[in-house]
C-alpha positions as CSV (number, residue, x, y, z in Angstrom):
1,X,-218.1,-23.9,-106.1
2,X,-217.7,-26.2,-109.5
3,X,-214.5,-27.2,-108.9
4,X,-214.5,-27.2,-104.9
5,X,-214.7,-31.0,-104.7
6,X,-212.1,-31.1,-107.3
7,X,-209.6,-29.2,-105.3
8,X,-209.9,-31.3,-102.2
9,X,-209.8,-34.7,-103.5
10,X,-206.7,-33.8,-105.5
11,X,-204.9,-33.1,-102.3
12,X,-206.7,-35.7,-100.6
13,X,-204.4,-37.7,-102.9
14,X,-201.4,-36.0,-104.0
15,X,-201.1,-34.7,-99.9
16,X,-198.6,-37.5,-98.5
17,X,-196.0,-35.6,-96.8
18,X,-192.8,-36.7,-98.4
19,X,-189.4,-37.5,-97.4
20,X,-188.5,-38.5,-100.9
21,X,-189.5,-36.2,-103.4
22,X,-193.3,-36.7,-104.9
23,X,-195.2,-38.5,-102.0
24,X,-192.3,-41.3,-101.0
25,X,-191.1,-42.2,-97.3
26,X,-187.8,-43.2,-97.7
27,X,-187.7,-45.0,-94.1
28,X,-187.7,-48.5,-94.3
29,X,-184.7,-49.8,-92.0
30,X,-182.7,-47.6,-90.2
31,X,-179.3,-49.1,-90.7
32,X,-179.8,-48.4,-93.9
33,X,-181.4,-44.8,-93.2
34,X,-177.9,-44.0,-91.0
35,X,-175.6,-44.8,-94.8
36,X,-177.9,-42.4,-96.8
37,X,-180.4,-45.1,-97.6
38,X,-177.8,-47.5,-99.3
39,X,-180.0,-50.5,-99.5
40,X,-179.8,-52.4,-102.4
41,X,-176.3,-53.9,-102.4
42,X,-176.6,-54.8,-98.6
43,X,-177.4,-58.0,-97.1
44,X,-176.9,-58.4,-93.3
45,X,-180.2,-56.9,-92.3
46,X,-184.0,-58.1,-92.5
47,X,-184.5,-54.9,-94.2
48,X,-183.3,-56.2,-96.9
49,X,-186.8,-57.6,-97.5
50,X,-187.8,-54.5,-98.5
51,X,-184.6,-52.7,-100.2
52,X,-183.4,-56.1,-102.4
53,X,-184.9,-59.4,-101.8
54,X,-182.5,-61.2,-103.7
55,X,-180.0,-60.1,-100.7
56,X,-182.1,-62.2,-98.0
57,X,-180.2,-65.3,-99.4
58,X,-177.1,-63.9,-98.4
59,X,-177.9,-63.5,-95.0
60,X,-176.3,-65.7,-92.6
61,X,-179.2,-65.7,-89.7
62,X,-182.7,-65.5,-89.2
63,X,-184.2,-62.5,-87.8
64,X,-187.2,-60.2,-87.0
65,X,-187.0,-56.6,-86.4
66,X,-189.3,-53.7,-86.0
67,X,-188.4,-49.9,-85.9
68,X,-189.9,-46.5,-86.0
69,X,-188.8,-42.7,-87.3
70,X,-190.9,-39.8,-85.8
71,X,-191.1,-37.2,-88.3
72,X,-190.4,-33.6,-87.1
73,X,-191.7,-31.5,-90.3
74,X,-192.4,-27.5,-90.6
75,X,-193.1,-26.2,-94.3
76,X,-192.7,-22.5,-94.7
77,X,-194.8,-20.5,-97.1
78,X,-194.0,-16.7,-98.5
79,X,-195.9,-15.0,-100.5
80,X,-193.1,-13.6,-103.0
81,X,-195.5,-12.7,-105.7
82,X,-196.7,-9.3,-104.0
83,X,-194.2,-6.9,-103.9
84,X,-192.8,-6.0,-100.4
85,X,-194.9,-8.5,-98.8
86,X,-194.0,-9.8,-95.2
87,X,-196.5,-12.7,-95.1
88,X,-195.4,-15.7,-93.9
89,X,-197.3,-18.8,-92.5
90,X,-195.3,-21.7,-91.1
91,X,-197.1,-24.8,-90.6
92,X,-198.0,-26.8,-87.7
93,X,-197.2,-30.2,-88.5
94,X,-198.2,-33.6,-86.5
95,X,-195.8,-35.7,-86.1
96,X,-195.5,-38.7,-88.4
97,X,-194.9,-42.0,-86.9
98,X,-193.8,-44.2,-89.7
99,X,-192.8,-48.0,-89.1
100,X,-191.3,-51.2,-90.3
101,X,-191.4,-54.9,-89.1
102,X,-189.5,-57.7,-90.8
103,X,-189.5,-61.3,-90.1
104,X,-186.7,-63.5,-91.9
105,X,-186.2,-67.1,-91.8
106,X,-184.4,-70.0,-93.5
107,X,-184.5,-73.8,-92.6
108,X,-180.9,-75.1,-91.7
109,X,-178.4,-74.6,-94.4
110,X,-181.4,-74.4,-97.2
111,X,-181.0,-72.1,-99.9
112,X,-183.7,-70.7,-99.4
113,X,-185.3,-67.7,-97.3
114,X,-188.5,-66.5,-96.6
115,X,-190.0,-63.7,-94.9
116,X,-192.4,-61.1,-94.8
117,X,-192.3,-57.5,-94.3
118,X,-194.6,-54.2,-93.1
119,X,-193.8,-50.7,-93.7
120,X,-195.5,-47.1,-94.6
121,X,-193.7,-46.2,-97.4
122,X,-196.0,-43.0,-97.9
123,X,-197.9,-41.4,-94.9
124,X,-197.7,-38.4,-92.4
125,X,-199.5,-35.2,-92.6
126,X,-199.3,-31.4,-93.0
127,X,-201.2,-28.6,-90.9
128,X,-201.2,-25.1,-92.4
129,X,-204.4,-24.0,-90.0
130,X,-207.6,-22.3,-90.8
131,X,-206.5,-18.8,-90.7
132,X,-203.9,-18.7,-93.9
133,X,-204.5,-16.9,-97.6
134,X,-204.4,-20.5,-98.8
135,X,-206.9,-22.0,-96.2
136,X,-209.8,-22.3,-99.8
137,X,-206.5,-25.3,-100.4
138,X,-206.1,-27.2,-97.6
139,X,-206.1,-26.5,-94.0
140,X,-204.7,-30.2,-92.5
141,X,-204.5,-33.2,-93.8
142,X,-203.8,-37.1,-92.5
143,X,-202.8,-39.7,-94.9
144,X,-201.1,-43.4,-94.1
145,X,-200.1,-46.3,-96.4
146,X,-199.0,-49.5,-95.3
147,X,-197.3,-52.5,-97.4
148,X,-197.2,-55.7,-96.3
149,X,-194.7,-57.5,-98.2
150,X,-194.3,-61.9,-98.4
151,X,-190.7,-62.6,-100.1
152,X,-188.8,-65.6,-100.7
153,X,-185.2,-65.6,-101.8
154,X,-182.8,-68.1,-103.3
155,X,-179.0,-68.1,-103.0
156,X,-177.7,-69.9,-106.4
157,X,-174.1,-70.4,-105.4
158,X,-171.8,-68.3,-103.2
159,X,-171.7,-65.5,-105.6
160,X,-175.3,-64.8,-106.7
161,X,-178.7,-65.2,-104.9
162,X,-182.3,-63.9,-105.8
163,X,-185.4,-63.3,-104.8
164,X,-188.9,-61.6,-105.5
165,X,-191.9,-60.3,-103.3
166,X,-195.7,-59.5,-103.0
167,X,-196.7,-56.2,-102.2
168,X,-200.2,-55.9,-100.6
169,X,-201.2,-51.9,-100.4
170,X,-203.5,-50.0,-98.3
171,X,-204.5,-46.8,-96.9
172,X,-206.2,-43.6,-96.1
173,X,-206.8,-39.8,-96.1
174,X,-208.1,-37.2,-94.2
175,X,-208.6,-33.6,-95.2
176,X,-210.1,-30.6,-94.0
177,X,-210.2,-27.5,-95.7
178,X,-212.3,-24.2,-95.8
179,X,-214.6,-22.8,-98.2
180,X,-215.1,-19.2,-99.3
181,X,-218.3,-19.0,-100.6
182,X,-219.5,-16.8,-103.9
183,X,-220.5,-13.7,-102.8
184,X,-219.5,-11.8,-99.3
185,X,-221.6,-11.2,-95.9
186,X,-223.2,-8.0,-95.6
187,X,-220.2,-6.2,-93.3
188,X,-218.1,-7.2,-96.8
189,X,-216.4,-10.3,-95.6
190,X,-216.3,-13.6,-96.8
191,X,-219.3,-16.1,-95.8
192,X,-216.6,-19.2,-95.1
193,X,-217.5,-23.0,-94.6
194,X,-215.8,-26.0,-94.5
195,X,-215.3,-29.7,-95.6
196,X,-214.3,-32.7,-94.4
197,X,-213.2,-35.9,-96.7
198,X,-213.0,-39.4,-95.4
199,X,-211.8,-42.4,-97.5
200,X,-210.6,-45.7,-97.0
201,X,-208.4,-47.6,-100.4
202,X,-208.9,-51.0,-101.2
203,X,-206.3,-53.6,-101.6
204,X,-203.9,-52.2,-104.4
205,X,-201.2,-55.1,-105.5
206,X,-198.0,-54.9,-106.9
207,X,-194.4,-57.0,-107.2
208,X,-191.1,-56.5,-106.5
209,X,-187.7,-58.4,-107.9
210,X,-183.9,-58.5,-106.8
211,X,-180.7,-59.9,-107.6
212,X,-177.7,-60.0,-105.8
213,X,-174.2,-60.6,-106.7
214,X,-170.9,-60.4,-104.4
215,X,-168.2,-61.6,-107.3
216,X,-165.6,-61.0,-104.5
217,X,-164.6,-60.7,-100.6
218,X,-164.3,-57.0,-101.7
219,X,-167.3,-55.8,-103.8
220,X,-170.7,-56.5,-103.6
221,X,-173.6,-55.3,-106.2
222,X,-177.2,-55.3,-106.1
223,X,-180.1,-54.5,-108.5
224,X,-183.9,-53.9,-107.8
225,X,-186.9,-53.1,-109.5
226,X,-190.4,-52.5,-107.3
227,X,-193.5,-52.6,-109.7
228,X,-195.9,-49.3,-110.0
229,X,-199.0,-49.8,-107.8
230,X,-202.4,-48.1,-108.5
231,X,-203.8,-47.3,-105.3
232,X,-208.1,-47.0,-105.8
233,X,-210.2,-45.2,-103.4
234,X,-213.5,-46.2,-103.4
235,X,-217.0,-44.8,-102.2
236,X,-215.0,-42.0,-100.2
237,X,-217.1,-39.6,-98.2
238,X,-217.3,-36.0,-98.0
239,X,-219.2,-34.0,-95.1
240,X,-219.6,-30.4,-96.4
241,X,-220.9,-27.0,-94.0
242,X,-222.6,-24.6,-96.6
243,X,-225.0,-22.3,-97.0
244,X,-229.0,-23.9,-96.9
245,X,-229.2,-22.5,-100.2
246,X,-226.3,-24.8,-101.9
247,X,-227.2,-28.2,-100.0
248,X,-229.0,-29.9,-103.4
249,X,-226.4,-29.2,-105.3
250,X,-224.0,-31.2,-102.5
251,X,-226.2,-34.3,-101.4
252,X,-225.5,-36.0,-98.0
253,X,-223.8,-39.3,-98.7
254,X,-222.8,-38.6,-101.9
255,X,-219.4,-40.8,-103.0
256,X,-216.4,-40.8,-105.8
257,X,-214.0,-43.3,-106.9
258,X,-210.2,-42.3,-107.7
259,X,-206.9,-43.7,-108.3
260,X,-203.7,-42.8,-107.9
261,X,-200.3,-44.3,-108.8
262,X,-197.4,-45.3,-106.6
263,X,-194.4,-45.3,-108.7
264,X,-191.9,-47.6,-109.8
265,X,-187.8,-47.7,-108.7
266,X,-185.4,-49.6,-110.2
267,X,-182.6,-49.3,-107.9
268,X,-178.4,-50.2,-108.5
269,X,-176.1,-50.0,-106.2
270,X,-172.3,-51.0,-105.3
271,X,-170.7,-51.8,-101.8
272,X,-166.6,-52.2,-101.9
273,X,-165.1,-53.4,-98.5
274,X,-162.1,-51.2,-98.3
275,X,-161.0,-53.1,-95.3
276,X,-162.6,-55.7,-92.3
277,X,-163.8,-52.5,-90.8
278,X,-164.8,-49.8,-93.4
279,X,-167.3,-50.3,-96.2
280,X,-168.6,-47.4,-98.7
281,X,-171.2,-47.6,-100.9
282,X,-172.9,-45.7,-103.7
283,X,-176.8,-46.1,-105.1
284,X,-178.7,-44.7,-108.2
285,X,-182.8,-44.6,-108.1
286,X,-184.4,-44.2,-111.0
287,X,-188.2,-43.6,-110.2
288,X,-191.1,-43.6,-112.7
289,X,-193.2,-40.5,-111.6
290,X,-194.0,-40.2,-115.5
291,X,-196.6,-42.3,-114.9
292,X,-198.0,-39.8,-112.8
293,X,-200.5,-37.8,-115.6
294,X,-204.0,-37.1,-114.2
295,X,-206.1,-37.2,-111.5
296,X,-209.4,-38.4,-112.4
297,X,-212.4,-38.6,-110.3
298,X,-215.8,-39.9,-110.4
299,X,-219.0,-39.0,-108.4
300,X,-221.3,-41.4,-108.2
301,X,-224.1,-38.6,-108.0
302,X,-223.5,-35.4,-110.0
303,X,-225.3,-32.0,-110.4
304,X,-225.0,-28.7,-111.8
305,X,-222.0,-27.6,-109.3
306,X,-220.4,-31.3,-108.9
307,X,-219.0,-32.5,-112.0
308,X,-216.8,-35.6,-112.8
309,X,-213.4,-34.2,-113.5
310,X,-209.7,-34.6,-114.9
311,X,-207.1,-32.5,-113.6
312,X,-203.2,-32.2,-114.9
313,X,-200.0,-33.3,-113.1
314,X,-197.5,-34.4,-115.5
315,X,-194.9,-35.5,-113.2
316,X,-191.8,-36.5,-114.4
317,X,-189.4,-39.2,-114.0
318,X,-186.8,-38.3,-111.1
319,X,-183.7,-39.6,-109.6
320,X,-182.2,-40.2,-106.4
321,X,-178.3,-40.8,-105.7
322,X,-177.1,-42.2,-102.6
323,X,-173.2,-42.2,-100.7
324,X,-172.2,-43.6,-97.5
325,X,-170.5,-46.0,-95.9
326,X,-170.1,-47.8,-92.1
327,X,-167.1,-48.3,-90.2
328,X,-166.9,-51.0,-87.6
329,X,-165.3,-49.3,-84.5
330,X,-165.1,-52.6,-82.5
331,X,-167.2,-56.1,-82.2
332,X,-170.2,-54.4,-80.4
333,X,-170.1,-50.4,-82.1
334,X,-170.8,-49.6,-85.9
335,X,-170.2,-46.0,-87.2
336,X,-172.3,-45.1,-90.1
337,X,-172.8,-41.6,-92.2
338,X,-174.2,-40.8,-95.5
339,X,-175.8,-38.5,-97.8
340,X,-178.7,-38.4,-100.9
341,X,-179.5,-36.0,-103.4
342,X,-183.3,-36.8,-104.8
343,X,-184.6,-34.9,-107.9
344,X,-188.1,-33.1,-107.8
345,X,-190.4,-34.6,-110.4
346,X,-192.6,-32.0,-110.0
347,X,-192.6,-29.4,-112.8
348,X,-193.2,-25.9,-112.3
349,X,-196.8,-24.5,-111.8
350,X,-197.8,-28.0,-110.4
351,X,-196.4,-27.5,-106.7
352,X,-199.6,-28.0,-104.0
353,X,-199.8,-26.6,-100.3
354,X,-199.4,-30.0,-98.9
355,X,-196.5,-31.5,-101.3
356,X,-194.6,-28.0,-102.0
357,X,-192.0,-30.0,-103.5
358,X,-188.3,-29.1,-104.2
359,X,-185.0,-31.0,-104.8
360,X,-183.7,-32.5,-101.6
361,X,-180.6,-33.4,-99.8
362,X,-180.7,-35.8,-97.2
363,X,-177.6,-35.8,-94.3
364,X,-177.5,-38.8,-92.5
365,X,-176.1,-40.6,-89.2
366,X,-176.4,-44.0,-87.5
367,X,-174.9,-45.7,-84.5
368,X,-175.0,-49.6,-84.3
369,X,-174.6,-52.0,-80.8
370,X,-174.8,-55.5,-80.9
371,X,-176.3,-57.3,-77.5
372,X,-173.9,-60.3,-77.6
373,X,-174.9,-62.8,-80.8
374,X,-178.4,-62.4,-80.9
375,X,-179.6,-58.5,-80.2
376,X,-179.0,-55.5,-82.1
377,X,-180.2,-52.0,-81.9
378,X,-179.5,-49.3,-84.9
379,X,-180.1,-45.5,-84.5
380,X,-180.2,-43.0,-87.3
381,X,-180.6,-39.7,-87.4
382,X,-181.8,-37.6,-90.6
383,X,-182.1,-34.1,-92.2
384,X,-183.7,-32.8,-95.0
385,X,-183.3,-29.5,-96.1
386,X,-184.9,-28.5,-98.9
387,X,-183.8,-25.2,-100.5
388,X,-186.8,-22.4,-101.1
389,X,-188.7,-22.5,-104.8
390,X,-190.9,-19.6,-106.1
391,X,-193.7,-20.8,-107.6
392,X,-195.4,-17.6,-110.1
393,X,-198.6,-16.7,-111.2
394,X,-196.4,-17.2,-114.5
395,X,-195.8,-20.7,-114.3
396,X,-199.3,-21.5,-112.4
397,X,-201.2,-20.1,-115.4
398,X,-199.1,-22.0,-117.9
399,X,-199.9,-24.8,-116.6
400,X,-203.5,-24.7,-116.1
401,X,-203.8,-24.9,-112.2
402,X,-204.4,-21.4,-111.6
403,X,-207.3,-19.0,-113.6
404,X,-207.2,-15.8,-112.3
405,X,-210.3,-14.7,-114.8
406,X,-212.2,-17.0,-114.0
407,X,-211.2,-16.7,-110.1
408,X,-210.2,-20.7,-109.8
409,X,-207.1,-22.5,-108.7
410,X,-205.6,-25.6,-107.4
411,X,-202.2,-24.0,-106.6
412,X,-201.1,-21.4,-104.6
413,X,-198.6,-19.4,-106.3
414,X,-195.3,-17.7,-103.7
415,X,-192.3,-19.3,-102.3
416,X,-191.8,-22.8,-100.1
417,X,-189.3,-24.4,-97.8
418,X,-188.9,-27.3,-96.3
419,X,-187.4,-28.5,-93.3
420,X,-187.5,-31.7,-91.4
421,X,-185.6,-33.7,-88.6
422,X,-186.1,-37.6,-88.3
423,X,-184.3,-39.6,-85.9
424,X,-184.9,-43.5,-85.8
425,X,-184.1,-46.5,-83.9
426,X,-184.6,-50.3,-84.8
427,X,-184.2,-53.6,-82.6
428,X,-183.3,-56.6,-84.2
429,X,-183.4,-60.9,-82.2
430,X,-181.1,-62.9,-84.8
431,X,-181.3,-66.5,-84.3
């Protein structure tokens, strides 16, 4: 029971269901998604506000854009640690609903562009149910994070533009899990309880900067940096259903504080206009997951069964490689396709049930349709393939996340796999 809230809170913060590795969501623009998430060197779309604020300066129009991406994902767990086991569980995840909205404006022939965006860089959820073997770690998790980004850019000349923005981040989390009580009921079964965690993150601040360089009509170069942001959850609440004898150790109305780093990202990309109709590109992202060393929790009211805790996570910096392109079929229709490879930051022994993370491949396609000069519709499709990953008991023991001698665990050893289908749509008004 002593580590009960520690485990719950670890999952409350690390459980952002991810469609980049870690707990990052890569769905901030459907034109970009259709090209394998090539964004840092693109400038003809208002989503440049997110991917590279410097590229906004090359937009030849003002624009308002809104879009979304329903996420259909399923995780699979197999008890590969037990010989000849056929125990397999598939999660029943709720549909994720990340969105993005941008407005970009500049007066007349001014070299300045101004914009504001709102998007969901983290979110979605996972639901393993309350009967699987890992229910003492997690039943269901729903998380949301929203960033609001006011941005400005300046076009220095016909070859180079710079930009910067402020990242304002808010979020929330709700987690449910089962509690397997110490000791057994008279019939030999476990006596089970439950806990629900609910909390709101306070406003956190970061920044982003970008440079867009066009050395020729054929070549586009983009560079951007998005800073680390520390999410702070203050005065989160926990509601327990436990045997009456344990109620004094989990005081009603108790609160906790915790922090989670959202990593920095450096992106560099090249776009090459093969012809007037065909553009190809590549992009490399370096993601600063190394900032995520541990999760520390400070409880307002400590008891003999509820201590302040520190739990190692030890993520590593990782990277993402993107390839993609766009072909102008005619004056109205644009065809897109792409691919990206996303290296996991999660080391062996630290893989958790809410983010069973592994190296991932994203296969993308997209279609754009222009309704005259003012209306643009973009559709995208992303398929995430994650090869199955086994986490052994020995790996978890070595990482300190599993201690069979004490009967404690922060992870569920076994083999995990993720697949996700993510369509997307957006509509833009240009003026």
